[in-house]
N, C-alpha and C positions, 0 to 999 in steps of 0.2 A: 480727571476732574473728580472732586469729592462732592457727594450730595448728602444733605441731612437725611436721617433715617426716615422721616416722614415723607420725603420727596421721592424716595427710591421706587416705590410701586408705580407712581406716575411716570417716572423715567423709564421703567421697564416697559410700560404700556406704549410709551412713545417710540421706543426702539422697535417693539414688535410691530407697530403700525408702519414704521419706516421700512422694515424688512418686507412686510407684505406688499407695500407700495412698490418697492424696487423689484420684487419678484413679478409684479403684475405689469411692469412697463413693457410696451410692445417691443419685440425683437425686430430690428430694422433689417429688411432684406434689400438687396441691391443687385442689379444686373452687372455684367462685365461685357459691354457691347463692342469693345474695340481694343486695340493694342494698349497695354498698360492700364486698362480699366476705364471706368466712367469718365474720369477727369484726365486721363492720359498721363497719370503721375505715379503709377505703381503703388497706390495706397488703397488698401482694402478697408472699408468703413463699416462693414456689417457688425452687429453685436450678437451676443449669444454664442460666441465661438469658444471651443474648448481651450483650456490652459495648457494641458499636456495630452499626449496620445495615450489611450488605454493600452494595456498589454495586448500585443498582437496587432496593434495599429488601429486606425479609424475604420468605421463601418463602410464597407464597399456597397454602394447603392446599385450600380449597374456597370456593365461593360458592353461595348459595341465594336464590331469588326471595322477596321479602317485600313486604308492603303498607306503607302509611303508618304512622308512629308515632314517639313519643319513647321508648317502653319499651326499656330496655336488656335484653340477654340475661342469663340465669342458666344456669350450667353445673353439672350434678350427675350423677354415676354414668353417664357416657357419653352423656348427653342434653343438648341445648341448648334452653332454653325462652324464648319471647319472645312479645310481643303485637303485633298490628297491626290496621289498620282497612281495610275494603274499602268505599269510599264509593259512593253512588248519585248519579246526576245529578238525581234528583227532589228536590223540596223541599216540605215541608208545614208548616203552622203548628202550634205546640205551646205548652203553657202555660209561661210564663216566670215570673220573680220578680214579686211584687206582683200576680199575676193577669193580667199582660199576656200577649198572644200574640206569640211571636217565631218567626221562621222556623227550623225544625229541619232539619238536613241528614240525609237518610236514609242508612243504611248499616249495616254489621255490624262488630262487633269479633271478633277471633279470638285464641285461644291456640294457639300452634304448638309442636310438639315435633320437633326434628331429631336425627339421629344425629350425635354429636360427631365421629366418625371421618371422615365423608364429606359431611355436610350433607344427607343424604337425609331427606325429610319422613317422620316415623313416624306422627304423628296430628295432627289439628287439631280444635278445638272452636270453633264459630261461633254467634253469637247476634245477633239484631236489636238495634240500638242507635242510635236517632236522636240526633244531637248538637245541643245547644243551648248551646254554650260558645264562647268566643274561642279562637283557635288550634286549629281543629278537625282537625288533621292525623291524630291517632290517640291511642291509649292512652299514658299517661305513666309508669306504674308498672312496675318490674322484678318479674318473678315471684319468689316465694319458694318454694324447694324444701326439704322437710323430711320425713324418715321416710316416703318413698314417696308423698308428696302434694305437689301444686303449688298455691300460693295466688296468685290474681290479683285485681287491682282495676282495673276499667275507668273510663274518664273520667266516665261518668254514674252511678257508684256501684254497679256490679255486683261484689260480692265473691263469689268462687268458690273452692271447694276441689275439686280434681280429682285423680283417680288419676294419679300421675306416669307410670305405665306405659301406660295406655290412653286417658287423657283423659276418662274417665267422670266426670260431676259427682257428687260425694259430698254436698255441701251448698252452699247459696248464701244470700246476704242482700242484698236490694236496698235501698240507703240511702234512695233517694227514696220508694219505695213503703212501706217499713216505718217510716220515721221521719217521713214527710210533709214532706220538705225538697226544696229545689231544688239544682241543682249550683252550686258556686262559679263565679266568672267564667271561670276557666281549667280547670275540671273538677277532679274528685277526683284528687289527685296524690301523696299521702303514702304512702310505701312501708310496708306492714304489718310488724309485728315479732312473731316467734315467741319466746315466753318460757315454757319448761316446757310445760305442757299448754294454754297459752293462745296465741291470736293477738290482738294489740293493734292497733287501727286508729284513724285519725282519721276520724270520720264528720261529723255536723252535727246541730244542733238543741238545744233546751233540755235541758240535763243530759246530752247525748249527743255532745259534741264528741269525747270519747275513749270507746272501747268495747273490751271484752274478750270474746272468745268461746272456747268449748272448741274447740281446733283440729281435733279429730276428729269432733265431732258438730255444731258450729255453735251449740250452746246458749249463750245469753248468760250471762256470768258477772258483769259489772258495767258500769256506764256512769257517766261523770263529766264535769263542767265544762260551762259554757255560754259561748258566744261568738257574736257576730253572724255572723262568718265563721270557718270552721275553719282557713283557711290551707292551706299545701301542704307543711308540714315533717314529715318522718318522726319517729315516736317512737323514743326511745333510752333505754337503761337504763345507769346508772353507779352504782358503789359510792362512797359518800361519807357521812361522819358516822355510820358504823357501820350504814348501811342501803343496800339497793338502791333507787335512786330512778329512777322513770320520769319522763323529762323530756318534757313536752308544751308546745310553743311555738306558741300560736295568736296571731292578730293583736292581742289585747288584753293578753296577759301571758305570761311564762315561768312554767310550773307544774311543781312536783315532786309526784309521787304515789307511793303504795305500789302497786307493780305487781300485788300479790295481790288488793287490795280496791278500788283506785281512790280510796282516802282521800287527801285533799290534805295534803301536808307543808308546803309553802310556795308563795307566789305573789308574783311581782314584776311589777307593771303595766308594760307596754311597748306603747304604741299604735303600730301599724304601718300606714302608709298603703297603701291599695288591697289590704289583706289579704295582702301579699307576705312572709309568713314561708315561706321556701323552703329555704335551706341547712340541712343537718343540724347540730344543736348538737355542739360539740366540747369534750372534757375533756382537760386536761393537769395532772396533779398535783391541786392543790386549786382549779384554775381551770376555769370553764365559760364558753364563748364562743358567742355568737350574732351574726348579722349580716344586715342587710336592705338592699334596694336604695335606698330613699328615706331611711329613718331611721338607717341605719348600724349600728354594732356596740354590743354591751353585754358587758362582761366581769364575771363574778361570782367572788367568793371563797367557796368552799364550806366550811362549818363542819366542823371535825375531829371534834367530839364528838356532834353531832346533825344531823338533816336540816334544814339552814337555809343561807341564803346572803345575802351582802351584795354590793352593786354596787361593784366595784373601780374601773371607769371606763366611760365610754360615749362615743359619737360626739358631735361638737359641732354637727352640722347635720342637717337633714332634707331635704337637697338631693341630687339625683342627680348634679349637676355639681360642686358645691363639697364635695369629699370629702377630708378630711384623713387619715382612717384607712382603713376598709375597708367599702365598701357593696357587698355581694355580691348577685347575683340568681339564679344557676344553680348554679355549682360550690360544693361544700362545701370550706371552707378546711382546711388541715392545720396542726396545732400540733406543734412539735418543738423541744426544747432551749431553751425559753424564748422562742420566736418563733412568729409566725403567718405563714403563706404562703397567699395567696388572690388572687382576681381581683375587682377593683373594678368599678364600674358601667359604665365604658366600655372595659373590657378591660385596665386597668392591672394587671399582675401585680405584687403588692406583698409586701414583708416588713415586719412590725411587731414591736416589742418587746411581748411578752405582758403584762409588768408594767404598762406605761403606755400602750400604743397608739401610741407614737412610730413614725413611718414611717422605715425605714432606706433602702429603695430601691424603685424601680418600673421596669418595662419592658413594652413592647408585643410583644416578640419571641415570647412563648409563645402569644399569642392571635391574631395576624394582622398585626402590624407597624404598626398605626395605631389611632387612637381610633375605636371603633364602639360604639354603644349596645347593651348586653347581650352584647358579645363575651366569649367564655369559653373556658376550657380546663379539663378535669377533672384532678384531682391524685391520683396513685396512687404511694405510696412503695414502693420496692424496694431493700432494703439501704441503702446510703449515697447512693442517687440516686433520681430520680423519673421515672416515665413520665407524660407529659402529652399525652393525646389532645385535640386542639383542634377548634374548630368548622369549621375548613377541611378536616378530614379528614386532618390530619397527626398522626403520633405522634412526640413529641419525648422524647429521653432527656436529662436535665439534672441538674445538682447545684444545690441550693438551700441557701444558707448566709447568715448575716447579712452577709457581705461582698458578695453579689451573686448574679445568675443566670448560671450557666455551662452553655451548651448543649454537649452531647457529640455528639449525632447526631440526625438527623431523616429521616423517610420519609413519603411521601404514600401513604395506604392506601385511602381511599375518597372518593368525590365528595360534596360537600355539595349535597343536593338539596332541602332544606326551605327555603321562602321566607317563612316567617312573620315573620322579622326584616327583610323587604324586602331581603334579600341571601341568597345561598345559604349554609346552615349545616348542621352536624351537631350536634344537641343531645341525643344519646342516649349515656348512659354505657356504655362497653364493659365486657366481662368479661375477666378475666385468669385463665386456668386451663389446666392440663395443658401449661404452657410455650407457650401460644398467647394471642393476643388475638382476641376475637370482637366485631365491631362492625357496626353497621347504618346504613343511610340509609332513604329512603322507597321504595327499589326492590329492595334486596337485603341479605343479611347475608354478611359475609366472615369467614373464619378464616385468620389468618396465624400461622405458626410463629415464636416468639421464642426457640426453643431454640438454644443455641450449636452443637450438633452437627448441626443442619439448616441452619445459616447459617455455613458452614465458615470464612469469612474472618475470623471474630472468636472469641476465647476465651470460655469460660464464666465467668459471675460466680457466685461462691459466697458472697455476703455476705448 
């Protein structure tokens, strides 16, 4: 736009005032108190974040020793909560499925609370927990912090409610003892969901695949659904058809329930091999998406007038290798602007059309550069770009569009120490809070600043 000569000084003053105003806007800080963040959607909404990593990577704020585990950290009110396992070298037999005796690994699980500012350990709660599962490195579930309490779920089904300030156990529920069930092959892994006065969990057993408890007292509110295996998929609640619908995806069906009562709204059968319902269901508009390692994806169209759904499309194969659409195992996909972004069975980062499942592109750049079984990267949206922490311990900043994968910057933040994949990996979802990233391996937790003003070589992002 052109301005008359006499107006240009005024225009310059206006621009200067706007720059000063923008620079003085408060930087929004936000906690990460549960799986996939504050709104359980994998979106990081803080401002003042760096655009690119400085040479040598972002500033390391602190590091703290930690035991084994897949449990990601949760950050709330100046504290960082995480779970780990301290194994024993001893071994003893323990009852397994079908009455058989299997070798249990002795050890204990711990809930740890750290000071967010410096990584100092504030408290820990430890309990004996022999493991009788595959991939026995440690707990799987991210702690959930809500209204002064922290809720944790251990690999063998120990559901705990602790005082967030002291670590005192307020109530507990032992899945195996109370329900008379065994642990799934890979342990109890579904992240609990807080909904109003309730905590909703995936348990196991006849009529108790899904359960709801009073979050403050532990009193059972309802139980629902039966499935041979519970799967590993977190419960989620979406608004559709004029109702709040609780989506429970177990290895026999996708289910929609009334979250207040556990009453079933609708069920769509979907038999999943090896019980591998893992990634969190995703909703975009009137579409609901799920994806599994062997059986592939299923896309639903949700009814606008009532709680009901029809299958829009599904995968064409039940093969881990012959995958035309998206067969995910660990990372939860992201749905955006009519497209699906996710990681396929051997690390192929893909973009699909949400309406049809048609694949537009794929790349190995985000996961490790080559085909590897179960290779993964987690997907966190920030403004117009994505932060992609991968299994190699790298953090990538990238743009994801239907046109392709555009890498902006990359930094190596932590060493992959877990060898359950027969290669070194990091399979723990990090937390993004207070303009930092908190991530862990089987030896330590690290906190790096991702704030622009602490990584001076790059400007802040305000998107």
